[in-house]
N, C-alpha and C positions, 0 to 999 in steps of 0.2 A: 642749438647746442648750447646757447645762454638760459634757455627754458628748460633744461636736464640737471635739476639737482639731484638725481640719485641714481647710486651706480650698478642699481638692480638693473637685474635681465628679469622680472616678474612683469614688467610694465606697468609702473607704478612712475607717472610721468608730472611733471609741476605744472605741464601746461592741461588748465582744467577744459579748454573746450573740445581740448582732443581726444580725452577719457570719457566728457557727455556723450562726443560726436561717437567711440567707438560701445558703450555700453547702452545707448538709447535703444529699446525697444522697435522704434520705429525706420530707425536708420536701415539700410539695402546694404548689398554685398559690395557695391563701389566703399560705402566708407569702411566696412571691415576688412578689407583687400588695403588701403589706405594707411590704416591701424596696423595690418602686419607688416605693412612697407617702412613705417616709419619705426615701428619696435623692433626689426632687424637696422635699421639708419642706425638709432641709438645704442645699438649696442656694441657695433662698430666703432662708435663714438666714443662710447666708453674703454674700449680696448687700448684707444690711441688717446688718450687721457690718460691711461695709466701706467701703457707707457709710454708717455712723453714724460710724465713724472719721475720713472726711473731715469729714462735717458737722461732729465739734467743732472744728476748725483753725480757724485765725486767718483772715480773710477772704483777706489775699493769698496765704496757703499753701492756702485753700480752690477757693482759684479755678487753681491751677498742678497741684492732683491729680486723677485720674480715675482708672479703674476699668477695666481690658483684658482681653479673655479673649483666651487663648494657649492651647497646644495643650503639654501637661508632657510632660517626657522620658523619666515615668517608665512610658509606655507607649502603645500607639495609640489613637489616640480620646477619650485623654485630655485633659479641655479643664479649665484652672483657672484664675480669678480673680485680678491681678496688677495691685497698685496703680500707678501711674507718675505721674512726672512730665512734663507734657506741654512743657514749655520745654526736655526736654531726651531726646526722643525720638529713637530711632535708625535707622535705613532700617529696619530689617527691621521696628520698634514700627509706623511710619507707613505701611509696606507690608501688615502684619495689619490696621490699623485702616482703611488705604481700602478693603480686598480684601472684609472681612466687612459694608462699609456700600455698596460699590457693587461686587458683582459678577456684575453686568452693565449698564455707566454707561448704556447707552439704556435700559434697563429702570427701574434703581434710584435713578436722579439725580433723578426725581421726586418718590420713594418719600421720599427723605432730606430736600429741600427742604418736604415736606408734615410733616414730622416736626420740623423744625427749628421750624416756624411754628406748627404746631399745641403747639410748646413754651410759645414765647412768647403767643401768642393766648391758655390757659388764665389764667394769670396777670393779663392782662388790660395785657401792651406791646406798647403802637404801634409801628409799623416809621416809619421815617424815609422821608419820602416828596417830593420834587421834583416841582414842575411846572413848565415852561420855556414863556414868551409871547414872541413877537417880533410887535412892530406898526412898520411899514413902514422895514422894514430892507432900507435900502441903500447898496449896497457899491462903491465908486466908486477904482477906480487906473487908471493912466499906461500905457497898452500899447502900441505901435508896430509896425504891420504893414505894410511899404511908405512907404505915404504918410497912409495910414489909423491913428487912434489906436481904442483900444478901452476908453473912461471908464468903463459901466458894467458891472460884475458878475453885480451883483444887484438886482433891486428886487422885494422882498416883502411881502405886505402884514402880512395877520396869521396867527400858527399857536396850537396850543397843544399840551404833551404833557402826558401828567401818565401816570405805570409803565403805560406804552402799548405795545407791539411796533409801529416804525412801516419802513417801506421807503420808502427816498427815489432814486426813480426817473429816470432824464433819458438822454442820448445825452450821449457826452464832449465835455468844452467847454463842460454846460452849467451850473453854476455848482453843482455838491453841495459839490465839497471846500471851496468857498469857504462857501455857506452853512452846512455844520458845522465849520467851523473859525469862522466869526461865532456858532455858538450855542455854542463852549465855550470863545469868550475866545481864543483862539489866533490872529488877527487878523495880520497886519503891519501894524508901527503906520506903515508907511509910508503904507498905504490910508487915505480918507474914508469913516468910515462916518458913516450918519447914520437914525433911527429910533430902539426902545426893544427893549433882551432883558430880560428879567428873568428870575429864580428864585424861586419862589413870593414872588412881587411887589420881591424883592429885587434890586437894579443890580449888574455887577461890582465896584462898587465896597463893596460892605457886606460882601461876602463875598471867599471866595480861589475861582474858577469853577477855576483847572486844577486845584486838585485835588478838588473838587467833582463833575465832570465828566472824563472819561477821552475822551482824543480820540485815536484808531488809525488812524494813516494808512494809507494804500493802498501807501506803500513801504516794504521790507523794509532797515531802517538796525539792524546787530547788530553786537558783536567777535567775526571769525572764529572768537578763537581758544577764546572760552570754552564750553562745553555746553550745550546746552537748559537741561538742570538750572540751570547756573551764572548762567545770564542769568535763567530765572527768578528764582532766590531772589534774584538781588542787585535786583531791581525788588520783590519782594514786601518786601525788607527793608527800602527806601528808603520804598517806599512805608504801608508800615505798617499798623493793623489800624484805623486811625479810631476811632471808640464801639463797635466790638464789646468793648473790653474793660468799658468802662461798660454798656453793656448788659447783659450777662454778670453782671457783679456785680450790677445791679439784680434780673435775672431770681432769680436764686439767692437774693437777703434773701427774696424773693417767696414761692416756694416754700418756701424753710427755716420761713416764718410762717407759710404755709399743708397746709406738715407735706404738700409733696408729694414725690416719688419719681420722678426723671426717668429717661429711657430711658439707662442708662449708654452705650453706645456714642455717642449723640447729645451727650450732657456731654462726654465725651472730644475729639470730635471741636469739640462749638464751642469749648472749653478751649484746645484745641490752635490754634486758627486764631485767636483771640480775645492769644493773646500777641506781642507787639511785640518785635525787635531778636534774633529768632533765625534763628540761619543755616540750621536746615536747615526751612524752613516743610513745616509739611502741607499748607497750602491750593496747594503747588506742586503737590503729589502729587497731588491733587484737580482743579486745572486740567490738569495731564499729562492724568490720567486721560478727562476728558472732551474731550478736543481730539484726543485720540489721538497723543500725542505720549509716553506711556509707553517706546512700542516704541523711539525714539530720545532717551532722557533723557541719556545719556551719550553721545552725538555729539558733536566742535566742530558750532557751526553754520555754518562755514566764511564764505569768500567768493571774489572773483573769484581769489584767488592759492592759495586755501586748497579739499583737498574737504570738504564736510562735509553738512548734512541736503538733501534736495530742495528745489525753489522753493514746490512747496507746505504743507510744515512748517514753511519760513522762514513764510511768510504767516501761520500759524497760533502761532507762537512769537511775530509781533508782535503779532496779537491776546490772547496767554496773559501777555505784560510788561503788561496794565491790567488783565485778569481778576483778575492775584491780589490787588489793592490794592482798596482798601474803599471803593470810586466809588460812587455812588447815580444815577449819569447816565453811560451810554454814545453815541459817537459815531462810529461803524464805517463807516470809507470803504473802501469795494470791497474786505471781505475774504477774497470768493469768489478773489480771484485765483488763478489757478496750482491750484484745489482739483479735485476731481471735483463733480459734481453728487450722488452720494451722501453724500459728509463733507460739502461745504456744507449738506445738510437735515439733519444730524446734528448740525451745530455750532448750528445755526439754531434748530433744537428745545431745545435745552440752554440758548439764549440765552431762546426764550420761556418756556421753563420757568421761567428766575430771574426773569422779565422777572413774569409772573400770578403769581407764589407771592410774591416776596421784596419784591415793589414797585417794581420797580427800570424808571427810564425810558430807552429806548434805542430809536435810530434809525442804522439801517441801509443802506449806500449799496452799492447790488448793480447790476453791465448786466445781464445777463440770466439772473436767478433762474427755475428750471425749476418746471415747475408746482405742484410737492407744495412745495415750498421757497417760491412767493408765497403757498399758502394761508393757512403760518404768521402772518401779521402782521397785526395790528390796521389799522393807515393805510394811507395811504399818499400821498405825495405823489409827485406828476409836476413834475417841474420840463422846462421848454423853453426856447432864446433866452433865458435868466436871467432868467427868469420861471415861477412858479408857474402852473401849468393848472389842477390840482388838489388840495384836502388832502382829507379826512377818511375817513370808514371805509370798507376795501375792499369794502362787500356794496356799494357806492352807489355803486362808480364807473365800471361797465359802465354802468351807468343813466345817469349822466348825459352819457357821450360818445350813448348813444342820441338824449339830449336835445337833443342841438347836429346830432343827424345821422347818426352813425359806430355802429356794429356788427360786433363781436368775430365770426367765423364760429366755431365750433365746432372747423378744425383748427389753428384758432390759441390759442396759449398765449397768458394774460390779459397776461406781460408785456411778451411780443413786441409782442403789440399797442396796448401805451402806448407803447412805446418811437415806435412806426413812426407811427402816429395822425396825431402833430401835425407830421411831415415832408415837407413838398413834394412828396417824388417819391411816397413812398409812401400816401398818406392815400384818394385816390381810389379805390383799392380797398376801403375800407372805407364808403363813401357807399353811404346806407340809406333812401332815400329818394329811388323812381324817381320820385315827383310833380315832384320837381323835379330842375331841373336843378344840376348837382356844381357848385359855386363855392369856391377854395380857403379852407379857414378857417383863420386866419392864428394866432398867437399871444393877440396881443394880444385879439383877438377870443376866444377859446376864456377870458379871463380876464374878460372880460365878460359871456360867459354862464357861467361857475361862480359868478360874485357873483350871477346872478340865480337860479340854482338852489338847491334846496332847501337842501341841505348848504352852500353858501356863505352863505345868509341864519345859518342856527343856529351856526354859528360866529360870525358879526356879533354874534347874540344873548348868544350865551355868553360872547364876549370884553365886552361893554358892561358886564358885571358887573365889577364889580374883585376884585382877590385879596385875600381876609381876609390880613395878613400874618401877624396874631394869632393864627390856625391852624397857623401854619407850626411844625413837631417844632424841638425845638431842636440838635436831632444833625443836620437834613437839610442845613444851607448850612457850610461848612467855614472857621472862621477860622483856626487854624493855619496858615503858612507851609506846614509841611512835616510830612513823617507820624511823626519821628520827635526825638531830641536831638541836637543838634550832634555830641556825644561817639558817639552810635550810628551816625551817618551819616560821619564821619570815619573810624570803627571800619570801615563796614561799605567804603566807598573805597580803605582800608588794603589789607586782605584780597583784595580783587580788584586793585588793581597787584600785587602780591605774586604773582599765581595768573598776570598776566598778564607778568610778568618771565620765571616759571615758563616759560609759554609759549613765550615768543620767547627761550629761551635760547639758541636758535642765533645767535642777532645778535648776543647780545653774546658769546659764545665767537669769531662769528668778526668782531668787532671787537677782541677780546682776542690776537689769532692777527694782527692786522694791524699791531697797538700795534707785539706784540713784534715782527713782520720788521721793520718800521719802526727801531724802537730797535736791532737788528743790523744793520743798514747804516746807522745814525749813529756807532755807535760804530766800526765800520769806518773809516767815515769820517777822524774824530778821535781814532785809535786813539791812548794814553795815551803810546808809544816815539815819534811824531809831535808831541805836543804841549811843548813846552818853557817854561817860566818863567824871570821875569829882565827881561824886555825890551819895549818897550812893542809892538815885532814881533808879541810872542806873542799878545798878547792879542785879539789880530782873530780867531786858530784859536778862541779860548774862547770870547770871543766873537759868532761865527758855528755853535759849538757850544750855546752859550747858546737862541740863535734858534732852531735846528731843534728843539731839543726843544719849547719851549713855541710852534713852528708846529704839531707832531705832537697837542700836547694839546692845542691851542685846535681843532684837527680833527678832534680826534675827537669834539665833543661837537656835532659837524653834524649825528650821525643825529636828533639830539632831534626837528630842523625836518623831516622827512619824517612819522616817526613820531609826531611831533603833528600835524601837518597832515589826516592819516588817522585819528586817532581823532575829527578836529573834528564830523564829520557824526552820531555816537554822542552826542557830547556834550551838540552843543544839542538832540537828544529828548528826552535823559533831563532834561537845563537844564531845557525848555521844559514836561514835564511834571512839573517840581518834587520829582524825585527825591532833589538833593542842588544844594547851594549850588556856585559857581565856586568856592570857596577849598575846600574837601571834596573837588574833584576835581584841585586843582592842590597840594594840599600833600602827599598822597602820592608825588608826581608825584616832588618837589622831595626829598623827604626822605630815599624809598629810591635816589635817583640817588647819593644820599652815599657808599656804601657802594662804590657802583661806581668812581666817581672814587677814591677812596680806592686798588683794587684796579689801576686801571690807570694812575695817577700811581704805584704802588712797583711796577708789573712796570717802567715806563720807566726810573725812578732805579734798579732797583736792576742794573739793565741797562746802562747810560751812565754811570753814577758814576763809577766808580772804574776802570772800564773806559778812560773817556776821560783821567781825571784831573785831576778839578775836587775844589777845597780837600781836603786828607785831614784830616778834622778831623768828627766826627759828630754834631757841633754844626748845622755848614754843611750835612751831609748831610741833617737831618731840614729843617731850614729852607729847602731846594728840595725838599722832599717838599712841604712846608706849602703852597709857593706855587704846585705845579705841579693840587695839590689845588684849593684857591681860584678858577685860572686855567681849570680843567675848569669846576667848576661855575659859573663867572659865563659861560662858553662855554655851558655849556647851556640856562641862564636864558636869555642873548641868543637862540637861535634858538630857545626857544619861544614868547618874545613876539614874536619876527618871523612864525610860524606860526600864533599868535592874529589879530594884527592885521591879515595878508594874508587866512586861510584859503580860500587855493586851491592846490592841488599844480601852478601854474602858475605864479603871482603869486610864490608865498612862496622856491621856490628863489631867483629871480631878485632878490629884496630882500635876501634871505641873502646873496650871493652881492659884490654891492653895499655892503651894511654890511662883508664882511671885508674886502674892500678899503681901504673907507677907515680902519678901523679899521688896519690892515698899517700903510697908507702915514702916516699919524700918528700910529703906536706910540714913532717914536723911533730905530729901526733901518733901514728903508729911505732914512728924511729923518732928517738929525741933527735935535737944536730947536734950533741956534743957524740952520741951515737955512730953518724956517721962516716966514714971511712974517708979521708982525706982524699983522696982520687977524684971522690963519688962528692962532694961538697957541693962542686958546681951545678950536679942537680936539686940540690935544695934551694940553688938560687931561682933557677928557675921554674920551680913548678910554682904554677899561681893560688895551687893551693896553700901554701906556704906562708902566701902573701894574705891569702881569705883569712886563712889561721890570725896570724899577728893580730889583722882589726880586729875581731871581734871578742878576742881574749884581753889586748892590751885596752881596750874599751870597758871591759868586763874589771879588771883584777888590778886598774890603777884608781879607780874609785877610793873617794877617803874610806868607806868603810874597812875595806883592807886596808888600810894605813896604820889605824890600832891607834889614831891620837889620842894623847888625855892632855889637860892644860894645868900650868903649873900654878900661872897667877890669869888672871881676868883677860888680860891682852898679851903673852905669852905661851903659844904651844907648847908638850911636851912630846918631843916622839920616841916612842917606844922603841928598843933596838927589838932585829929580828930575835925571836928564841932561840932560833936554829943557828951554833955557829960551822956550821958547815958552811953556810950559804952568805956571800959577799953581800946581802943586800939591807937595805934599813930597813924595811915594810914586811908584812908578809907576801901583798901580793907581789910586788916584786921579786918576791922569793917563789912563787910558785912560777912565776913566767922564766926565773932563772931556771930554775929543775928543769922546767921543760924544754929549756934550750930557747925562750920568746924572747924578744926582743924585750928591753924595761922602760923607755921613753916617749913620751907620747908623742909626738914628733911622727915618731913608727907610723902609728896610723894614718896618718895620711898620707905618708909615706905610700903607706900599705893602698889606701885606696887606690892611688897614685899609678901602682902596678898595676893592679886588678882593669883599672880601664886603657894603661897602654896594654897589657895582654888581649884585652877584646878589642881593642883597633887594630893590632896586628892580627889577629885574628880570622877576625872578618876582611881583612886586605887578602890574606892570603887563601880567606873564599873568594875573595874578587879575582884573584891570579889564576888561582887554578879552575875557576869558572873561564876563565880568559882562556888559556893555553892548553888546558887539557880537551882532548875529546873523550867523548865516551867511549865505555869501557866495549871494547872487542870483547868476542868470544875466544876461553882459552882454547890454544888448540892441542889437538889431542896425539902425541903420538901412539900408535901401536908397532907391535912389530909383527905386522903385516901378517898375520896368522889370525881370521874372523872368527874359529872355531879349532879346538883339536880336533874337531872329527868331523877333516873336510867331506867327506862321505856322506855324511847327512844334508850334504845343498841339494844333492843331486836328483833327491826323491822327496817331496813331500808326503803330506801325511795328513789324514781326516779324522777325530777323533771323532767316536759316535756320543751319539745327542739325542735326544727326543726332541720332535718339533714341537714348535705351541704358536698359536693364535693368540693374537689381540685383537678385544672390541672395546668400542668404549662408546658411551651412549649420554647425549645431553651436555657433556661435558662445558662446566662455565667457568671463566677468571675472573678476578675479582682483586684490585691492589687499592689501596687507599688515596684519595684525589690529593693530584698533587697541588701543592701551596699556591704553584703560578696559577694555575685552572680554579683554584677558589679565588681569587684575587681577582679575577675576571667576570666573577657572578654568577660559577656553576654550583648549583646546592645539592646536589648528589656526595655523600659521603665517600662513595667507591665506584673508580672505574671499570666499567667491565671490558674487558682486552679480549678473553671469545664467548661468543654465545649461540650456545646449543648446540655443540660440534658432535657429531657422533660418524664410527667410520668403524672398519674391520681392516686388519691386516692379517694373510694367511699364508702359512709354509710354503715356500716355491715361488711364491709369487712377488716378484720385485716392483715395488709402489715408487712412485718418484710424489714427492711433495712440491709443489709447486705455488707459485703466487709471487705477484710483488713483492717490492721491498718495503718492511712495516707490514703485511697483510698478517702478519702471527704466523707464518711459520716455525719461527725458533723457540716463540712461545707454548705453542702446541708439543712443539718434539720436549717440550722442558716438562710442561703438566704429565705427559703420558709416562715420560722416563723419573716422573719425582722428583726432578731436580729443583723445583722450586721450594724453597727452603721460606719464603713471606708472598704474601698474598693470599687471597680467598678461593679455593675450588671447590663445584660441587659439581655433581655425576656419575655415572660408573662406568668402572674401568675393568676388564676383565682376561684373566688368562687363560685362555682355554677352556671356559666358563668357568672358574674358581675368579673369586674377588682381591683384585691385585694386593700385595704385603709389600712393602714395600724393604721391608727387611731382607726377604729373601731373593725376589725381582730383582735386586741391584746383581745380583749371583749369580743369576743366569741372562742379563741382558748384558749389553756394551753401545757404550752412547759416544760417536763424538762429535763432537764439537766444532764451532767456525772460530770460534779463539783459538789461535795455539798455543799454548799452554805446557811450554816442559822443561825439562831441568838443563838450563844452558850448557852445563859442565861436564858431562855425557854422551856417549858417540851414541849414533842410530843404530849401529846396534844394543850397547847399553842397555838402551832405553825400552829397548824391544824386548833383551832379556829379563830384568825387571818386572815388565809386564807379564812375559810367562808365568814367571816363579808367583808372582800375587796374584793370578789372574784362573791359571788351571789347577786342575784338583792334586792331592796331594796324591791321588792314589796313580796320577804318571808319573814314568820312572823319568830319569834326565836326559837318557838317551834316546825320547817320543816325545819330549818336551824340548830338544835341540832340532831333531827333525819337524813338529808343527811349526816350529819360528820359523827355518829358512824355507819349510815353504810356504809360510805365508811374507814373507821377501817377495818372493819367486812369482806370488801371483801378481804381487802391488806392483812390481817393476825390477828389470833386470838387475838392476845397478842403484839402491838408492843413493840423490843426492844429499848431501848435508841441506840444503835450503829447505826440503821439499816437509817442511812442516804438518802440515797438510795429510801427507802419503804416512808419514809416522804415525797421526793420529787417527788414522784407519787401520794399521796396521797394530797400533796396541788392542786396538775394539776388536780385532778378528780373530786376538791370541785370546780366541772363550772356548771353554765345553760348551 
């Protein structure tokens, strides 16, 4: 060992004689074999030396140091050991470590998890586990459809979960989402909940359920400006690592005492995923690899207005946001929507490995899982009509229904059978007792049968034994409200806000250009050659110029209204998941808008101050600049607080414009102070516009040039009196202020500045309070008289309007977009990225065609191109309609396009939405009666009774309303 001077595994040893023996041409096989043995021994020595050096470090440093294998630069295939700081891993090091552990994710993930579990089991460390029980759970709310109320959403008796993989099945509207939210502690406060939900025997008030359990919503809600990696890294950074660091410290201590040397790769992985507060967390790369998001890691997520990743990839990002955290319980709501069956199977398979190896508790809601996906689950919960029909092992579910009298045919998937067997329309076909006459078995009857079935009795027996709270692992239930310190939370939110400002640079550039143009217009309206000083009448022009400046600076803060409103859904999702508190979200927005206010105010005053001819004094220049900054900050705070209170893109602008109207009317320019009625004078003093107005006019009109001073002697100034005897003020400037009802003392400038700063702080504090205590805006309930249509007879019979069948053929269709900047930064030289490659095909009348492909394959892109929905990018190829080249203007009138994104007007009923589409899409030659017949015919075809949550079904109906 003493002669080994290099840590390289390339065979470069310090012993000259050994090197000569190894490479001497006359050496025999025995010498070569001796060299190979010596190299292997040296490699082990290198490992020992590196590990011994790490073991001698203090605990804090030891838990941040690891050993990573990498290819050396000295030659091909040479691998050396490198000591790394796991808290400062670069992109290359993270990629190298992930690839060494997960060469093929489908095969190696289980091996990695077993290696981690083996390491903890060897030293006797117990993994925290969580058991969930709910007994007599009932959730009630007031919902109105027509004249009938739907008070009871759930009424469940008993169940238990503990590190098991549970599948939650049920038709839409059966209560799956409500059950998952009830179990994860995320139900709306307006709902009435009875019964008992416990984690390891502890009720919700004894721990923090939102951090113990991760709820994954069925709705994708992300910031479209961020990339996939940035979205997951922010979530992982805020969620923290939980008890991983403490577990690793105890693991390292026990291994050191026992003299056990761990697997170096596993050790580096566990250390890198246990360090909190990292900007680039290794667990993000791990989760992206598992979910298949590594191929789109640096592509923005996108939204309705930004092109981004596909719908299936967005669904996986939603899942990944919670998987990067340390939760031990997961409630996943319809995570397979938009995913192909192969991708769904792989994701659920990864989930199963986590559950069985790492003792995680997981409940997953799926609509129609494929048979191979269904077989991955341990337990099944079947919900129908807001009640649990079956709950227990998957292997016993068919036995239960055979016990009732229904049998699943061999041709039928079990999951599909379970969805249909409780339906009144589909139940009869599964009846398996020929000796008995079929009768409809209702959901309450199924519940009764389950209670008498063996599985139901066994469940009652298990729950009759109370959970032993003393056996709860100390780290199983989370008691801290947030995953990292307040300082780290604030830092993470600051960095994200700076990134969002950078991504929205066009908006701020546009605002700057708008302000520049308005300032040029303002200075040409009040050019200094037409602005005279010295008379009372001259002050009106300067007063108007100041008000114009105030108006533009104020209105430039209105953009905060929509920016804030659009970000609220993402904020509510992250706040409810306890990623960060409201103040950590609001403070970076406030602070980072201050430089923008400085820039906008500087542009305005630089272009207008001297060109208009305001007081030629440097101190007056900077005082007006300060006033404009405070006014802009006050306006931004005002509109942010309005957005947080209104919480709606419809209501917020209405309240904002009304507030502006009140503020301007009571600001002292439109109506002077002396003209305001005494009972309304309080409104004048609480109007922030009044203080902004006073600050800028006092700064101007108390300048020396508005004092009209002359000199009697060299040392004795003589102040000429105000020429208007009706105004009891000594100078012209004060007289102008007096006429307008403004203050006439210099001290009121600083009082007004202080008031503006105070209003800014008040509005931003109100913004934080509203974000903290107000929930997301719920859809307004629509009450009707119960009569869906004045002509109920039209519901009984549908109608199909005559139309001309058309065919669609396309050949060599290509679609390109500009190469994303992220890919250019990685060395890609092409100017365009091709998304469709010479795609050809034809669709014929009377033939139903299925367009299939894995998530991200380009299905939506192809349909968008064929339908002419792509407003950006570059398309070539031929698209013909019944032999004629497609003309988009006429094609839009003969085609219907149903998008996968559910975009509907939230404040109208389903019937009203479809009625609007019928009026807009059907020909004017169709009379009202026929139009109503077609409408109800479409509704009957799509579903007997449309539930208000079926947004995809609504979109299909709207597209069907086409002649």
